[in-house]
C-alpha positions in Angstrom: 83.7 105.4 148.9 83.3 101.9 147.8 85.8 99.8 146.1 83.1 99.3 142.6 83.0 103.4 142.7 86.5 104.0 143.3 87.5 101.7 140.5 85.4 103.1 138.0 85.9 106.5 139.1 82.6 107.5 140.3 82.9 110.4 142.9 79.9 110.4 145.4 79.8 114.3 145.3 78.9 114.1 141.8 75.8 113.3 139.8 76.1 110.3 137.4 74.1 108.1 134.8 75.7 104.8 134.4 75.2 102.7 131.6 76.3 99.0 131.3 76.3 96.7 128.4 77.6 93.3 127.5 77.4 89.5 127.5 77.1 89.1 131.3 77.2 90.5 134.7 75.1 93.6 133.9 72.4 92.9 136.3 74.8 91.6 139.4 77.1 94.6 138.5 74.0 97.2 138.5 72.8 96.0 141.7 76.1 95.7 143.6 77.0 99.6 142.3 73.5 100.7 143.4 74.2 98.4 146.8 77.2 100.6 147.4 76.2 103.7 146.7 73.3 103.3 149.2 75.5 101.8 151.8 78.0 105.6 151.1 74.6 107.5 151.5 73.7 108.2 147.9 70.3 108.5 146.4 70.0 105.6 143.6 67.6 105.1 141.0 68.0 101.7 138.9 65.9 101.3 135.6 66.6 99.0 132.3 65.2 99.3 128.6 64.8 95.6 128.4 64.2 92.5 130.8 65.9 92.4 133.9 65.9 90.0 136.9 64.5 91.6 140.2 66.6 91.4 142.8 65.6 88.1 145.7 64.0 88.6 148.5 66.8 88.8 150.5 68.0 91.5 148.8 68.1 95.1 150.7 67.0 97.4 147.5 63.8 98.6 147.2 62.1 97.3 144.2 58.8 98.6 142.1 57.9 96.5 139.1 55.3 98.1 136.8 54.2 95.8 133.7 
C-alpha cells in the first residue's frame, strides 16, 4: 500500500469513495491517490462536480473529457 493511502487509512481490500475539499491542492492529491491506487493494482474512477485541470500528457492516467 502506498504512503498516501496508508496515511489516510485507505485499505486496498475495501471499496472507498474519497471526497476532497479545501482551498488548494485537491487536484494534485486526487491524481496522486489515483496513481498510487493504480500502482497497487486497484481499479480507480476519478470524477468531479466542477471544473478540474486535466492531467498533462506526461501523466500515466487515462482521461476521458466530456463537454
